[in-house]
C-alpha positions, 0 to 999 in steps of 0.5 A, a space after each residue: 499499500 502506497 503511503 500517499 494513499 494513507 496520507 490522503 485518507 487522513 489528510 485534514 481529518 479532524 478528531 474529537 475525543 470522546 468517552 467510551 462510556 458515552 459513545 458505545 453501549 455497555 452490556 453486563 454478563 451472565 451469572 455462571 460459574 466455571 463448573 457450570 460452563 464445563 457442565 453445559 458445554 457442547 461442541 459446535 453449539 451456537 452460543 459462545 460464553 467467554 470467561 476470561 483468558 482462553 476459557 470458553 464454553 459453547 452452549 445452546 440458547 436455552 441454557 442461559 437466561 435470554 436477557 444475558 445473550 448479546 446479538 450485537 457485534 461487540 468488543 469484550 473487555 476481559 477485565 481480570 488476569 491478562 487484560 485484553 480486548 476481544 471482538 466477536 460478531 456472533 451471539 455470545 455472552 460472558 461471566 458477569 465480572 466482565 462486560 462488553 460494548 456494542 455501537 447503537 450509533 450507525 456512524 460509529 464502527 465498533 470494529 474501528 473502536 476495537 482496533 484502537 483499544 487493542 493498541 491501548 492494552 498496555 495502558 489498561 494492563 499497567 493500571 491493572 497491575 496495581 492490584 494483587 490480581 491484575 483487574 480493571 473496573 468499569 470506570 477504567 473503560 467508561 471514562 477512557 477517551 476514543 478518537 472520532 474522526 470528522 465528527 461534524 461530517 458523520 458520512 465521511 467519518 464512517 467512511 474513514 473508520 470503514 476504510 481503516 478497518 478494511 486495511 487492518 482486517 486485510 493484514 489480520 486475515 493474511 496473517 490468519 491464513 499463513 498461521 493456519 497454513 503453518 499449523 497444517 504443515 506442522 502436522 504434515 511434518 510430524 506425520 512424515 517424521 514419524 513415518 520416515 523414522 519408523 522401520 521394521 525391526 526385521 529389516 533395520 537394526 534397532 540398537 541401544 544408543 549406548 552400544 559401542 557400535 552407535 555412540 556414548 553419552 557424556 555428561 556436561 560440566 559445571 557451567 552456569 550462566 554467571 560464567 558467560 563472557 562477551 566472547 571466547 569459546 562457544 557454550 550451550 547451557 542446558 536451558 537454551 536447548 529448549 528456549 533458543 535452539 532448533 534441530 541443529 546449530 553452527 553458532 552458540 548464543 553464549 560464550 565462556 573464557 578460554 581459561 574456563 573452557 580448558 576445564 569444561 566438558 567439550 562437545 565436537 562437531 556432530 555431537 548431540 547436545 541434550 537437555 536432561 533437566 526441565 520443568 515439564 516432560 515435553 521440553 525434557 530431552 530436547 536436543 540440538 545437533 552441534 554443526 559448528 566447526 569449533 568445539 564447545 562447552 556444555 553445561 551440567 543438567 545437559 549431556 552430549 551424545 557422540 556417535 557415528 550417525 548422521 547428526 541431523 538423523 539423531 536430532 530428528 529421532 529425538 523429536 519422534 513419538 517412538 523416542 518420547 515413548 521410551 523416554 517417559 519410562 525413565 523420567 524421575 522428579 517431581 517439580 524438576 523432571 530428569 532423565 539420566 545419561 545412563 538411562 539414555 544409553 538404554 534407549 533404542 534407535 533404528 540404525 539404517 545405512 548412512 545413505 538412508 539416514 542422509 535421504 531422511 534428513 534431506 526430506 526433513 530438512 525442507 519441512 524444518 526450514 518451512 515450519 521453524 525457520 525465522 530466516 526462511 519459510 512460514 515463521 519469517 513471512 508471518 513475522 513480516 506480516 505481523 510487523 507490517 500490520 503493526 506499522 500500519 495500525 500505528 499509522 492509522 490509529 494515531 491521532 493528535 490530541 489537543 
């Protein structure tokens, strides 16, 4: 979109700032408990009930009083916990500690007001943070002022509001389509990863990973975050394995001094670095194949696997359900979950010929780039669209105050 078109849209626009409560109609919710919502929920029922956060229920129209059903396109104020605004244009209700707004004025676009309120969420989250449980009250939104362009020319005002909504809707729909595509591709990726790494035991050997013909596990050393330096020898801290790294890496996020590295546990090209400690089972044993030419230090609560297999093949195997199924048998701990290196040695991995491992890796690499890469693929495209959307949203919804 050319900026000249946007400039023309907003050229000479006068703005009146009006209180939200005096511009829109506020509606109350319904008296219902979370337990009752769960009890009467029916998949694909026509009426949606909001309860804050991601908690919702779908019910039939006769499950709650008709007076509590809102049929107008509305802005829903999620007033407790995570403070945010939602837009909904189908029949709905919400718990009575929340409230919503709709427009009874044909010259006020409710979607326009919604987009403006979305960029004001940090303000409301800030005032909510004064309470022990983050919470805002109805006066906080009622007295909040919103911009109405060209109030003395209702027809032009509505046209401006609708055009702003159209532009922002376009970006929103595009991002939604890309996100849906990414979800589908990830599902496809998971399917093919499981299929490609599943072999008949009569055709391909399944060997313990600690077998002398496969590899060995080496525990990480006493590396802590306080040992990080601005430069020096690369290192991987166990927490970074599931917060920073993907399937493989050739550069480290952090470094230690050369002096420290002399006494550290060192991983080499092709080694698989594995986080053996986590607060949840899903992240436990997440692994990254080290493909950098330099040797790197590895922290405690991690280990590395030195082997004679294709490094990426092993990293992809650690993402499969057949690996996680074996892993679950060896998990220990309550709040902090662990798997010992000695138990990883017992887990079996299919060992096809190296040529077959390379073929599998070449296929999975394409899926990995498409679904996970921030420099290529769908994640990059989604990030660019979101950035573009935020730029135009700021441009279109920033009005001068007298």
